[in-house]
All heavy atoms as an XYZ file, in Angstrom:
774
protein
N       2.071    -18.630     -3.228
C       3.356    -17.993     -3.043
C       3.182    -16.817     -2.085
O       2.303    -16.027     -2.240
C       3.908    -17.586     -4.359
C       5.117    -16.683     -4.187
S       5.909    -16.064     -5.715
C       4.901    -16.447     -7.051
N       4.069    -16.740     -1.083
C       4.059    -15.654     -0.116
C       5.242    -14.804     -0.327
O       6.351    -15.283     -0.644
C       4.021    -16.175      1.304
C       2.882    -16.999      1.660
N       1.564    -16.551      1.653
C       2.769    -18.299      2.020
C       0.735    -17.457      1.983
N       1.428    -18.598      2.190
N       5.104    -13.491     -0.101
C       6.284    -12.631     -0.198
C       7.215    -12.911      0.989
O       6.748    -13.364      2.044
C       5.706    -11.217     -0.142
C       4.417    -11.403      0.540
C       3.914    -12.730      0.162
N       8.496    -12.584      0.825
C       9.453    -12.765      1.891
C       9.919    -11.373      2.369
O      10.252    -10.535      1.522
C      10.682    -13.553      1.423
C      10.388    -14.997      1.221
N      10.809    -15.959      2.059
C       9.687    -15.658      0.279
C      10.428    -17.119      1.686
N       9.734    -16.992      0.585
N       9.888    -11.154      3.645
C      10.333     -9.921      4.240
C      11.617    -10.258      5.041
O      11.598    -11.040      5.944
C       9.318     -9.297      5.217
C       9.844     -8.071      5.848
C       7.996     -8.969      4.440
N      12.748     -9.754      4.540
C      14.025     -9.979      5.231
C      14.441     -8.769      5.965
O      14.597     -7.684      5.411
C      15.122    -10.346      4.169
C      14.737    -11.583      3.369
O      14.422    -12.575      4.063
O      14.757    -11.564      2.129
N      14.644     -8.870      7.290
C      15.036     -7.784      8.159
C      16.390     -8.034      8.691
O      16.622     -9.095      9.314
C      13.982     -7.554      9.268
C      12.612     -7.289      8.710
C      14.415     -6.429     10.214
C      11.517     -7.288      9.726
N      17.311     -7.106      8.580
C      18.647     -7.184      9.105
C      19.018     -5.962      9.868
O      18.365     -4.935      9.696
C      19.693     -7.468      7.999
O      19.634     -6.383      7.074
C      19.481     -8.777      7.346
N      19.997     -6.069     10.731
C      20.476     -4.940     11.504
C      21.806     -4.484     10.884
O      22.672     -5.317     10.603
C      20.708     -5.335     12.976
C      20.775     -4.127     13.883
C      20.503     -4.605     15.286
C      20.212     -3.339     16.137
N      19.684     -3.665     17.399
N      21.967     -3.171     10.685
C      23.212     -2.651     10.120
C      24.278     -2.515     11.180
O      23.943     -2.492     12.371
C      22.956     -1.249      9.469
O      22.639     -0.339     10.516
C      21.792     -1.311      8.468
N      25.550     -2.364     10.827
C      26.585     -2.201     11.795
C      26.393     -0.954     12.636
O      26.823     -0.886     13.760
C      27.849     -2.048     10.915
C      27.572     -2.744      9.657
C      26.061     -2.521      9.457
N      25.636      0.011     12.112
C      25.426      1.277     12.876
C      24.262      1.081     13.902
O      23.993      2.001     14.684
C      25.012      2.421     11.899
C      26.098      2.828     11.002
C      26.202      1.967      9.755
O      25.158      1.285      9.407
O      27.265      1.897      9.169
N      23.600     -0.033     13.880
C      22.565     -0.327     14.825
C      21.115     -0.048     14.316
O      20.176     -0.237     14.993
N      21.027      0.455     13.094
C      19.747      0.649     12.457
C      19.316     -0.645     11.829
O      19.976     -1.659     11.894
C      19.837      1.769     11.391
C      20.121      3.134     12.023
O      19.617      3.409     13.111
O      20.906      3.864     11.380
N      18.141     -0.653     11.165
C      17.657     -1.803     10.473
C      17.512     -1.566      8.990
O      17.481     -0.445      8.515
C      16.289     -2.158     11.045
C      16.360     -2.687     12.453
N      16.482     -1.864     13.570
C      16.338     -3.948     12.950
C      16.537     -2.546     14.645
N      16.414     -3.801     14.304
N      17.438     -2.659      8.265
C      17.189     -2.628      6.803
C      16.222     -3.766      6.566
O      16.330     -4.839      7.134
C      18.505     -2.829      6.081
C      18.320     -2.949      4.587
C      19.704     -3.343      3.937
N      19.643     -3.125      2.521
C      19.112     -4.009      1.679
N      18.605     -5.159      2.063
N      19.112     -3.741      0.368
N      15.293     -3.499      5.660
C      14.430     -4.601      5.245
C      14.074     -4.573      3.788
O      14.124     -3.475      3.190
C      13.140     -4.644      6.088
C      12.198     -3.472      5.859
N      12.287     -2.316      6.510
C      11.124     -3.373      4.992
C      11.386     -1.519      6.109
N      10.631     -2.116      5.192
N      13.855     -5.685      3.227
C      13.510     -5.787      1.826
C      12.372     -6.763      1.681
O      12.233     -7.748      2.441
N      11.529     -6.541      0.717
C      10.371     -7.423      0.448
C      10.626     -8.039     -0.962
O      10.771     -7.339     -1.905
C       8.991     -6.618      0.465
C       7.879     -7.597      0.089
C       8.804     -5.980      1.804
N      10.672     -9.365     -0.916
C      10.850    -10.141     -2.215
C       9.611    -10.909     -2.512
O       8.994    -11.437     -1.617
C      12.006    -11.103     -2.083
C      13.359    -10.549     -2.015
C      14.429    -11.599     -1.933
N      14.415    -12.407     -0.728
C      14.129    -13.672     -0.626
N      13.834    -14.362     -1.700
N      14.097    -14.294      0.526
N       9.297    -10.983     -3.795
C       8.239    -11.809     -4.285
C       8.877    -12.906     -5.151
O       9.574    -12.653     -6.128
C       7.219    -11.051     -5.137
C       6.740     -9.775     -4.425
C       6.049    -11.948     -5.558
C       6.052     -9.958     -3.149
N       8.691    -14.164     -4.811
C       9.380    -15.213     -5.516
C      10.853    -15.241     -5.188
O      11.270    -14.847     -4.136
N      11.684    -15.647     -6.114
C      13.147    -15.813     -5.825
C      13.893    -14.523     -6.328
O      15.121    -14.554     -6.281
N      13.258    -13.478     -6.763
C      13.940    -12.354     -7.302
C      14.521    -11.396     -6.260
O      14.494    -11.680     -5.096
N      15.051    -10.299     -6.783
C      15.588     -9.240     -5.912
C      14.454     -8.545     -5.121
O      13.314     -8.627     -5.504
C      16.342     -8.187     -6.762
C      17.559     -8.751     -7.376
O      18.158     -9.729     -6.862
O      17.944     -8.184     -8.426
N      14.870     -7.907     -4.040
C      13.898     -7.141     -3.247
C      13.212     -6.078     -4.082
O      13.929     -5.346     -4.762
C      14.535     -6.568     -2.006
N      11.913     -5.909     -3.945
C      11.165     -4.932     -4.745
C      10.866     -3.712     -3.835
O      10.547     -2.666     -4.379
C       9.890     -5.510     -5.222
C      10.081     -6.517     -6.274
C      11.066     -6.053     -7.243
N      10.846     -6.409     -8.564
C      11.588     -5.876     -9.540
N      12.509     -5.018     -9.226
N      11.438     -6.282    -10.761
N      10.929     -3.822     -2.604
C      10.689     -2.676     -1.661
C      11.796     -2.761     -0.651
O      11.923     -3.780      0.071
C       9.316     -2.824     -1.026
C       9.065     -1.818      0.056
N       8.682     -0.511     -0.227
C       9.213     -1.906      1.407
C       8.576      0.146      0.903
N       8.914     -0.684      1.929
N      12.623     -1.750     -0.574
C      13.699     -1.769      0.360
C      13.683     -0.466      1.113
O      13.515      0.625      0.614
C      15.076     -1.824     -0.418
C      16.228     -1.804      0.552
C      15.139     -3.100     -1.206
N      13.922     -0.547      2.491
C      14.026      0.612      3.276
C      15.210      0.433      4.195
O      15.327     -0.588      4.883
C      12.764      0.863      4.038
C      12.758      2.083      4.814
C      11.386      2.494      5.344
N      11.465      3.635      6.143
C      10.794      3.775      7.253
N       9.999      2.839      7.768
N      10.974      4.881      7.960
N      16.067      1.438      4.330
C      17.176      1.384      5.221
C      17.058      2.515      6.227
O      16.665      3.582      5.929
C      18.508      1.562      4.417
C      18.730      0.512      3.393
C      19.953      0.741      2.516
O      20.610      1.760      2.683
O      20.209     -0.105      1.634
N      17.399      2.180      7.480
C      17.434      3.183      8.509
C      16.363      3.147      9.603
O      16.481      3.886     10.506
N      15.319      2.262      9.477
C      14.345      2.260     10.568
C      15.040      1.924     11.887
O      15.967      1.134     11.954
C      13.357      1.187     10.201
C      13.437      1.089      8.711
C      14.908      1.407      8.418
N      14.582      2.558     12.959
C      15.240      2.394     14.278
C      14.861      1.140     14.943
O      15.524      0.719     15.906
C      14.882      3.617     15.130
N      13.778      0.442     14.545
C      13.332     -0.715     15.322
C      12.758     -1.792     14.370
O      12.407     -1.566     13.205
C      12.253     -0.304     16.274
O      11.075      0.058     15.564
N      12.661     -3.002     14.922
C      12.059     -4.107     14.238
C      10.602     -3.794     13.964
O      10.077     -4.114     12.875
C      12.242     -5.379     15.139
C      11.604     -6.620     14.631
C      12.191     -7.080     13.323
C      11.819     -7.739     15.692
N       9.939     -3.164     14.914
C       8.505     -2.776     14.701
C       8.302     -1.878     13.518
O       7.363     -2.069     12.734
C       7.976     -2.113     15.970
N       9.210     -0.900     13.358
C       9.099      0.012     12.172
C       9.232     -0.748     10.903
O       8.510     -0.560      9.922
C      10.214      1.038     12.196
C       9.899      2.253     13.138
C      10.950      3.291     12.989
O      11.038      3.908     11.918
O      11.752      3.461     13.918
N      10.161     -1.739     10.845
C      10.343     -2.604      9.652
C       9.091     -3.379      9.366
O       8.623     -3.461      8.220
C      11.502     -3.508      9.816
S      13.138     -2.685      9.790
N       8.524     -3.992     10.383
C       7.311     -4.824     10.216
C       6.165     -3.963      9.710
O       5.440     -4.362      8.777
C       6.877     -5.444     11.541
C       7.809     -6.552     12.081
C       7.406     -6.910     13.527
C       7.814     -7.747     11.173
N       5.970     -2.769     10.240
C       4.846     -1.932      9.900
C       5.048     -1.453      8.435
O       4.085     -1.418      7.636
C       4.670     -0.755     10.819
C       3.418     -0.068     10.599
N       3.281      1.034      9.772
C       2.182     -0.291     11.123
C       2.039      1.418      9.723
N       1.356      0.649     10.559
N       6.268     -1.029      8.069
C       6.476     -0.495      6.748
C       6.293     -1.669      5.683
O       5.682     -1.403      4.666
C       7.916      0.032      6.675
C       8.169      0.676      5.261
O       7.605      1.758      5.004
O       9.006      0.119      4.519
N       6.762     -2.858      5.968
C       6.617     -3.972      5.068
C       5.110     -4.294      4.965
O       4.636     -4.555      3.825
C       7.372     -5.203      5.555
N       4.377     -4.239      6.033
C       2.924     -4.545      6.003
C       2.222     -3.486      5.162
O       1.326     -3.830      4.404
C       2.372     -4.555      7.431
N       2.621     -2.240      5.235
C       2.008     -1.154      4.423
C       2.256     -1.460      2.978
O       1.354     -1.301      2.125
C       2.616      0.175      4.822
O       2.324      0.408      6.193
C       1.998      1.292      3.988
N       3.442     -1.921      2.607
C       3.762     -2.232      1.193
C       2.955     -3.443      0.707
O       2.660     -3.491     -0.499
C       5.258     -2.453      1.076
N       2.678     -4.404      1.594
C       2.020     -5.606      1.167
C       0.544     -5.568      1.319
O      -0.181     -6.414      0.655
C       2.570     -6.753      1.989
C       4.043     -7.114      1.806
C       4.473     -8.093      2.873
C       4.283     -7.635      0.387
N      -0.037     -4.733      2.116
C      -1.492     -4.665      2.389
C      -2.283     -4.513      1.109
O      -1.925     -3.785      0.169
C      -1.807     -3.529      3.335
N      -3.371     -5.286      1.039
C      -4.234     -5.255     -0.109
C      -3.726     -6.190     -1.278
O      -4.462     -6.399     -2.225
N      -2.505     -6.725     -1.171
C      -1.980     -7.559     -2.164
C      -1.748     -8.976     -1.702
O      -1.879     -9.935     -2.449
C      -0.635     -7.035     -2.742
C      -0.753     -5.656     -3.244
N      -1.303     -5.311     -4.395
C      -0.302     -4.478     -2.713
C      -1.258     -4.020     -4.565
N      -0.659     -3.467     -3.550
N      -1.367     -9.129     -0.377
C      -1.062    -10.426      0.164
C      -1.677    -10.518      1.571
O      -1.758     -9.525      2.271
C       0.440    -10.622      0.283
C       1.120    -10.700     -1.085
C       1.680     -9.553     -1.588
C       1.180    -11.866     -1.767
C       2.308     -9.589     -2.872
C       1.795    -11.903     -2.989
C       2.336    -10.772     -3.556
N      -2.070    -11.751      1.957
C      -2.608    -11.943      3.270
C      -1.520    -12.409      4.291
O      -1.642    -12.152      5.455
C      -3.697    -13.038      3.253
C      -4.923    -12.606      2.499
O      -5.198    -11.395      2.504
O      -5.543    -13.441      1.890
N      -0.493    -13.048      3.786
C       0.566    -13.607      4.608
C       1.910    -13.305      4.041
O       2.068    -13.241      2.834
C       0.392    -15.149      4.705
O      -0.920    -15.431      5.168
C       1.420    -15.788      5.656
N       2.897    -13.065      4.934
C       4.282    -12.859      4.477
C       5.148    -13.807      5.335
O       4.933    -14.049      6.509
C       4.715    -11.392      4.704
N       6.280    -14.250      4.739
C       7.269    -15.076      5.427
C       8.358    -14.069      5.916
O       8.893    -13.288      5.076
C       7.851    -16.127      4.492
C       9.010    -16.862      5.189
C       6.786    -17.090      4.010
N       8.635    -14.109      7.174
C       9.614    -13.170      7.770
C      10.957    -13.911      7.966
O      11.005    -15.019      8.317
C       9.146    -12.718      9.127
C       7.861    -11.874      9.106
C       7.501    -11.476     10.549
C       7.916    -10.699      8.273
N      12.000    -13.141      7.722
C      13.339    -13.548      8.057
C      13.991    -12.414      8.851
O      13.999    -11.262      8.382
N      14.407    -12.690     10.043
C      14.939    -11.646     10.927
C      16.346    -12.012     11.343
O      16.600    -13.073     11.953
C      14.092    -11.434     12.180
C      14.640    -10.344     13.043
C      12.631    -11.071     11.784
N      17.321    -11.197     10.984
C      18.714    -11.465     11.296
C      19.242    -12.799     10.765
O      20.040    -13.484     11.391
N      18.736    -13.213      9.583
C      19.200    -14.437      9.017
C      18.455    -15.627      9.532
O      18.745    -16.788      9.111
N      17.508    -15.470     10.444
C      16.787    -16.597     10.959
C      15.323    -16.492     10.460
O      14.742    -15.440     10.424
C      16.711    -16.556     12.509
C      18.085    -16.578     13.066
C      17.908    -16.622     14.590
N      19.142    -16.084     15.199
C      19.267    -15.784     16.418
N      18.202    -15.972     17.266
N      20.402    -15.299     16.944
N      14.714    -17.607     10.045
C      13.340    -17.620      9.567
C      12.334    -17.907     10.690
O      12.003    -19.101     10.927
C      13.332    -18.722      8.540
C      14.368    -19.685      9.024
C      15.387    -18.857      9.819
N      11.750    -16.893     11.281
C      10.775    -17.164     12.335
C       9.412    -17.613     11.825
O       8.569    -18.023     12.595
C      10.639    -15.800     13.095
C      11.163    -14.794     12.161
C      12.102    -15.499     11.226
N       9.229    -17.582     10.461
C       7.988    -18.150      9.961
C       7.076    -17.136      9.305
O       7.407    -15.971      9.171
N       5.900    -17.651      8.874
C       4.897    -16.832      8.195
C       4.010    -16.153      9.233
O       3.675    -16.694     10.261
C       4.073    -17.700      7.282
N       3.642    -14.913      8.852
C       2.717    -14.127      9.714
C       1.722    -13.401      8.852
O       2.022    -12.941      7.770
C       3.569    -13.108     10.526
C       4.421    -13.736     11.554
N       3.957    -14.096     12.797
C       5.705    -14.143     11.530
C       4.967    -14.713     13.450
N       6.033    -14.720     12.701
N       0.529    -13.194      9.358
C      -0.486    -12.429      8.630
C      -0.026    -10.967      8.452
O       0.472    -10.366      9.405
C      -1.764    -12.464      9.466
C      -1.542    -13.659     10.407
C      -0.008    -13.756     10.601
N      -0.246    -10.440      7.229
C       0.141     -9.049      7.009
C      -0.714     -8.091      7.901
O      -0.217     -7.129      8.391
C      -0.120     -8.684      5.502
C       0.038     -7.230      5.225
C       0.861     -9.487      4.669
N      -1.993     -8.455      8.161
C      -2.807     -7.661      9.012
C      -2.204     -7.596     10.434
O      -2.256     -6.515     11.072
C      -4.222     -8.216      9.059
N      -1.639     -8.682     10.944
C      -1.003     -8.618     12.264
C       0.221     -7.762     12.235
O       0.495     -7.076     13.240
C      -0.646    -10.050     12.708
N       0.953     -7.817     11.136
C       2.129     -6.986     10.988
C       1.727     -5.509     11.064
O       2.498     -4.723     11.611
C       2.886     -7.304      9.707
C       3.517     -8.662      9.682
S       4.127     -9.162      8.034
C       5.195     -7.844      7.563
N       0.586     -5.179     10.528
C       0.154     -3.748     10.489
C      -0.565     -3.349     11.803
O      -0.340     -2.258     12.247
C      -0.805     -3.585      9.310
N      -1.399     -4.178     12.358
C      -2.225     -3.787     13.500
C      -1.670     -4.176     14.865
O      -1.963     -3.571     15.834
C      -3.582     -4.432     13.372
C      -4.361     -3.885     12.173
C      -5.802     -4.350     12.140
N      -6.394     -3.986     10.886
C      -6.750     -4.818      9.962
N      -6.622     -6.111     10.176
N      -7.294     -4.387      8.806
N      -0.839     -5.192     14.880
C      -0.260     -5.692     16.155
C       1.235     -5.616     16.112
O       1.941     -6.538     16.554
C      -0.737     -7.133     16.429
C      -2.211     -7.280     16.598
C      -2.721     -8.641     16.935
N      -2.074     -9.071     18.213
C      -1.204    -10.134     18.298
N      -0.891    -10.879     17.280
N      -0.663    -10.434     19.460
N       1.753     -4.573     15.496
C       3.136     -4.379     15.207
C       3.998     -4.531     16.436
O       4.988     -5.315     16.410
C       3.421     -3.031     14.515
O       2.526     -2.916     13.419
C       4.745     -2.878     14.048
N       3.740     -3.851     17.502
C       4.594     -3.830     18.665
C       4.540     -5.176     19.345
O       5.623     -5.673     19.747
C       4.177     -2.709     19.660
C       4.371     -1.292     19.100
C       3.825     -0.315     20.124
C       5.869     -1.012     18.852
N       3.412     -5.800     19.428
C       3.315     -7.089     20.071
C       4.017     -8.156     19.265
O       4.782     -8.990     19.798
C       1.853     -7.512     20.250
N       3.921     -8.100     17.911
C       4.604     -9.059     17.058
C       6.153     -8.847     17.117
O       6.844     -9.814     17.232
C       4.097     -8.980     15.630
C       4.777     -9.885     14.594
C       4.650    -11.323     15.002
C       4.186     -9.597     13.223
N       6.550     -7.601     17.142
C       7.949     -7.311     17.187
C       8.549     -7.812     18.519
O       9.668     -8.484     18.532
C       8.269     -5.819     17.084
N       7.833     -7.630     19.588
C       8.315     -8.095     20.917
C       8.339     -9.613     20.983
O       9.272    -10.225     21.515
C       7.355     -7.590     21.998
C       7.946     -7.608     23.392
C       9.317     -6.887     23.507
O       9.486     -5.825     22.941
O      10.195     -7.498     24.174
N       7.333    -10.294     20.416
C       7.286    -11.752     20.394
C       8.459    -12.289     19.549
O       9.129    -13.260     19.960
C       5.962    -12.240     19.832
N       8.701    -11.710     18.414
C       9.859    -12.135     17.589
C      11.180    -11.919     18.278
O      12.036    -12.805     18.274
C       9.820    -11.377     16.237
C       8.734    -11.730     15.296
C       8.717    -10.770     14.070
C       8.846    -13.220     14.789
N      11.319    -10.777     18.893
C      12.551    -10.455     19.601
C      12.800    -11.443     20.697
O      13.888    -11.985     20.892
C      12.469     -9.015     20.137
C      13.778     -8.476     20.568
C      13.705     -7.032     21.034
N      12.472     -6.335     21.035
C      11.984     -5.613     20.038
N      12.686     -5.495     18.933
N      10.817     -5.013     20.197
N      11.783    -11.753     21.474
C      11.913    -12.740     22.554
C      12.262    -14.153     22.054
O      13.077    -14.847     22.534
C      10.667    -12.772     23.404
N      11.516    -14.552     21.001
C      11.743    -15.913     20.424
C      13.151    -16.055     19.874
O      13.708    -17.155     19.930
C      10.718    -16.146     19.377
C      10.788    -17.553     18.856
C       9.655    -18.078     18.005
N       8.707    -17.067     17.564
C       8.075    -17.104     16.452
N       8.245    -18.083     15.591
N       7.194    -16.188     16.135
N      13.665    -14.970     19.250
C      14.977    -15.048     18.649
C      16.117    -14.619     19.546
O      17.275    -14.723     19.210
C      14.987    -14.155     17.344
C      14.004    -14.639     16.308
C      13.928    -13.617     15.161
C      14.403    -15.981     15.701
N      15.788    -14.206     20.759
C      16.834    -13.829     21.715
C      17.474    -12.493     21.445
O      18.665    -12.328     21.806
N      16.815    -11.580     20.777
C      17.362    -10.271     20.425
C      17.215     -9.343     21.619
O      16.220     -9.431     22.344
C      16.738     -9.672     19.197
C      17.048    -10.362     17.930
C      16.308    -10.192     16.786
C      18.141    -11.300     17.859
C      16.566    -10.815     15.633
C      18.397    -11.913     16.632
C      17.630    -11.707     15.565
N      18.098     -8.399     21.846
C      17.973     -7.402     22.882
C      16.810     -6.457     22.627
O      16.419     -6.285     21.459
C      19.310     -6.649     22.894
C      19.838     -6.870     21.568
C      19.324     -8.180     21.041
N      16.272     -5.823     23.620
C      15.193     -4.796     23.381
C      15.735     -3.617     22.497
O      16.921     -3.381     22.451
C      14.877     -4.326     24.777
C      15.962     -4.716     25.663
C      16.681     -5.844     25.012
N      14.799     -2.920     21.830
C      15.239     -1.843     20.988
C      15.868     -0.679     21.752
O      15.468     -0.464     22.911
C      13.922     -1.388     20.255
C      12.857     -1.811     21.212
C      13.368     -3.034     21.935
N      16.710      0.034     21.115
C      17.274      1.210     21.799
C      16.355      2.398     21.524
O      15.706      2.452     20.481
C      18.700      1.512     21.354
C      18.803      1.769     19.894
C      20.252      1.825     19.476
N      20.286      2.147     18.062
C      21.145      2.898     17.479
N      22.090      3.461     18.146
N      21.122      3.077     16.176
N      16.328      3.302     22.443
C      15.382      4.445     22.316
C      15.894      5.411     21.196
O      17.097      5.602     21.020
C      15.296      5.185     23.676
N      14.932      5.933     20.474
C      15.230      6.920     19.471
C      15.620      8.236     20.230
O      15.006      8.568     21.215
C      14.045      7.164     18.533
N      16.553      8.920     19.739
C      16.945     10.128     20.384
C      17.631     11.094     19.415
O      17.669     10.839     18.233
N      18.161     12.154     19.932
C      18.838     13.086     19.064
C      20.020     12.428     18.321
O      20.647     11.571     18.862
C      19.358     14.195     20.023
C      18.849     13.887     21.347
C      18.256     12.515     21.303
N      20.243     12.831     17.208
C      21.313     12.322     16.396
C      20.935     11.120     15.512
O      21.750     10.607     14.728
N      19.711     10.562     15.701
C      19.301      9.454     14.859
C      18.961     10.032     13.492
O      18.279     10.972     13.373
C      18.065      8.787     15.448
C      18.191      8.187     16.841
C      18.729      6.896     16.863
N      17.993      6.017     15.943
C      18.427      4.820     15.694
N      19.523      4.352     16.172
N      17.678      4.018     14.859
N      19.529      9.368     12.477
C      19.235      9.814     11.142
C      17.880      9.262     10.702
O      17.512      8.202     11.100
C      20.334      9.454     10.170
C      20.494      7.968      9.938
C      21.608      7.807      8.933
N      21.599      6.502      8.434
C      22.185      5.408      8.968
N      22.875      5.619     10.024
N      22.081      4.234      8.431
N      17.161      9.985      9.844
C      15.886      9.490      9.394
C      15.995      8.333      8.458
O      17.060      8.159      7.815
C      15.244     10.701      8.636
C      16.446     11.578      8.259
C      17.492     11.311      9.308
N      14.965      7.526      8.371
C      15.031      6.360      7.516
C      15.033      6.744      6.088
O      14.462      7.766      5.697
C      13.777      5.483      7.828
N      15.670      5.937      5.276
C      15.702      6.159      3.831
C      15.059      4.992      3.164
O      15.313      3.851      3.435
C      17.151      6.251      3.370
C      17.894      7.299      4.012
C      19.450      7.346      3.651
N      20.085      6.051      3.760
C      20.532      5.530      4.882
N      20.377      6.122      6.078
N      21.241      4.412      4.892
N      14.136      5.266      2.215
C      13.458      4.236      1.537
C      13.593      4.371     -0.002
O      13.839      5.442     -0.514
N      13.392      3.240     -0.642
C      13.368      3.275     -2.130
C      12.447      2.110     -2.567
O      12.463      1.054     -1.979
C      14.761      3.171     -2.736
C      15.454      1.904     -2.453
C      16.854      1.966     -3.067
N      17.704      0.976     -2.456
C      17.993     -0.209     -3.018
N      17.550     -0.504     -4.219
N      18.748     -1.083     -2.411
N      11.697      2.385     -3.574
C      10.882      1.359     -4.186
C      11.512      1.045     -5.534
O      11.746      1.895     -6.321
C       9.408      1.853     -4.450
C       8.812      2.361     -3.134
C       8.609      0.835     -5.099
C       8.200      1.334     -2.232
N      11.781     -0.221     -5.762
C      12.440     -0.638     -7.033
C      11.428     -0.982     -8.029
O      10.423     -1.459     -7.788
C      13.368     -1.803     -6.755
C      14.441     -1.523     -5.724
C      15.271     -2.815     -5.556
C      15.386     -0.438     -6.184
């Protein structure tokens, strides 16, 4: 069994991700990261040492399983590859007025 990482974009343009194990509710949720890469890295940090592979879902699309180590060490390259494969626009630059990310562990 692999954990599922679901990443979505909020109406405000930020991201939200949750990590689920099995069919239950998300056990690690973070709202507000500015980029797909931040979501990938944060999820990898939560999973490291516990799982080798995670199944990713981005924007309601399942791009497949990826090694947690790649999510942690090759974050930018993986985010760019996912963005290109799914046809998402490039990330917007962080700047003044961006609110900090909010996280919670359930």
